[in-house]
N, C-alpha and C positions, 0 to 999 in steps of 0.2 A: 338430337338435332344435327343435321349435316350442313356444312358450310362449303361453298364453292372455293376453288383455288384463288379466285380474285379477291374474295373477302379475306382469306388467310394471308395473302400477300399484303393487303392494306393494313391488316392488324400487325403483322410483323414489322412493316415500315414504321408504324406509329410507335411501337415498342422501341425500335432502334433510335428514333428521334428523341424519345423521352430519355434514353440513356445518355444522350449527348447534351441535352438541355435540361434546365431545372428552374422551378419556381421558388424564389427565395422564401416565400411565405410558408413553405412546407417544412422549414427547418427550425429547430428550437433556438431560443436565445441562450447565450452563455456568458457568465460574468467575465471569463477570460477574453471574450471578444469585444471588450468595452471600447477599444480604440479602432475598430474596424468599420465605423459607420460609412465613411466615404471611400473606402478602398479595401482591397484584399489584404489580409495579414496571415502570415504563417509563423508558427512558433513551436518551441519545445515545451511540453508540460513538465518534463524532467530536464532541468538545465544541464545536468551532467551527461545526459544521453546524446546520442548522435542521430536521433530520428526526430523529424518534425511531425508531431502527431496532432496538430490542431490547425485547421484552415477556417478562417472567418471572413464573413462579408455582411455588412449592415447588422452587426451585433449577433449574427446567427452562426452556429456551428455547422459548416457544410463539408466537414472532413470526409464523411462516408460517401458523399457524392463525388468529391474532388479526387480522392485517392483510389477508390474501388476496394472491394473486400479482398484481403490477402496481400495487399500492396502497401508499401510504406514510402514516405517522402524522405529523401536523403539530402538534397540540396535544392536551392531555389534562387530566383532573381525576380525582382519587381522592376522592370525597365522604366516604367512611367506610371506612377500611382494615379495620375489624373486620367489616364486612358483606361484604367481598370483592367490591367493585364498582369498576370503572374505566370511564370514558367518554372517548372520544377521537374526533378528526376524522380522516377519511381523504380523501386526494386521489389521483387517478390519476397515476402516476409519469410516464408518457409518453403524454399524451392523443393520441388519433387524430383528433380534430376539435375544433371550438371550443365544444363542450358536454361538458367532461370529467366523468367520474364523480366523485362526491363524496358523503360521508355522515357522519353522526354515529353512532357505534356504541357499544354497551355490551357488556361481557363481565362475567360474574358466576358465582358458584358457587351452584348450586341446592340444594334441601333434600336431595337424594340425593348431593351431593358432586361432581356433574358440572359441567364448565365449559360455559357457554352463551354464545353471542354472538348479537346481534340489532342490526340497523340501526334506530335510532330515527327518524332523519330522513334522507331521501335527496335528491339533487340535484333542483332544479326550475328550469327555464329559461323565463323569461317576457320580455315586452317591457318590463316595469317592473323596472329594476335593483334597486329596494328589495325586490321580491318574489321575486327570483331567488336561489335557494339554491345557491351554488357557492363554492368556496374558503372554506368555513366555518372559523372559528377560535374555539375556546373562550377566553373572556376572563376569566371570574371565576365564583365559586360562592358563593351566599348560603346559609349553613347554617341560618338560622332557619326559612325556608320551603322549604329544600331546592330551590333554583332554580339552574339552570345558565344562564349568559349567554354568548352567542356573537355574533360579528359576521360580516357579509359585505360585500364591496365594493359600494357603491351606484351606481357609475358617475359620481360627481361628486366634490366635495371631501370628502364625508362617507361613512362606512360606514353600514350599517343594523344596529341592535341588536335582537337577539331573545332570548327566554328560553324555557325549558321546565322542567317539574317532574320531580323524581326520585320515583317512586312507592315507598311503603314496602315493598311486597310483591314488588318486581321484576317487576311486570306492566306492560310497556312498550307493550302493544298500543294503548292509547288515549292515549298521550302525543303532544301536538301542540305545535309551536312557536308562539310568540306574538310578533308584531312590536311593538316598543315605540316606537322613535323613530330619527331620524337622528343620526349622530355617532359618537364613540368613547368607550367607557365609561372614565371617570376613576376613580370609585369608587362603591360602594353605600353609601347612608346607612343604617346599621344602628341608628341611635339610636331610630327608631320601633319597630323590631322588639324591641329589648331592654326597652322600657318599656311598650309597649302592642301586644299581638298583634292587636288589631282594626284597626290602621292598615295601609294598604297599603305605606307606605314610599316613598322616593324614590331616584333615582339622580342622579349628576352626570356630565354628558357634555361632551366638548369638541366644538364644532360650528363649522363655517364658515358665516357668514351674510353675504349681500350687504347692505351698509348703504345709507343714503339717498344717499350720495355715489357709489354704484356700485362701491365697493371691497369686496373680500372681507376679512372680519375674523373671527378665531377668538376664541371665548370659552368660558367654562365655564357651563353651563346646568343649573339644577335642574329635573328632570323627574319626574313621578309615574310609577308603574309602569303606569298606564293610558295613558301616552303624552302627557299634557298637560304642556306647557312652562310652568313656574311663573314663572321669571324668569331673567335673566342674573345670575350672581353677581359680586360685586365682589372680584376676586382681588388687589387692591392692599391690602386689609385684612389685617393680620397675623393669622395663624391662620384664614384664610378657610375652610379645609376643615372646621374645627370649627364656626364660627359661621354659615357659609353665608348671608351677608348679601347681599340683592338690591341691584343697582344702582338708583339713583333714576331 
């Protein structure tokens, strides 16, 4: 039997749509998913491991659909359990080359009650380690502005810190990552957000810097969300995380 090109196109379109959406009734219940009736849950079956190998929703094990074959979940964040959204990082389990597959994925429940998955950010390999998106790890979530922070290895003493927003309507088509600075995120300074929504806010990052004597020194730095380093913080001051006093 021969099929026309139009029929083949329609069939392929349907297959693609099925790969992005799923019917929860198709998946088996699992005792480890007992607390996932009203929200997504992600957990480690092996507590000592570093891989999250179980994704649940409504008592069902949806791991095979959520993560894809050959991929593993390394970090995740549930920004709002009531809105039924979870965002996680995926890494290729057994890379076949030196440019492994990697992505940041969202799964959510749409208005019709269907499960939807979408890759927000995918791997990008460049000559600049700071601009290479691979081995991505979600580090924190800032709920005032609904921003997710993640890091990637930058090929030197520091990581590269990125952020991206969570859209209120689950429309992730235009979501883009934004590079902020080098270092590892220590914490997000939410003081500005809670008192004045017009301020951009700052973050504190741990960063390795080559000093004048040629030695590598690690310190805590106050950095704006636009990527401007404000100063190195004096961590010898008691309560330095609260006062955030700059070194002279």
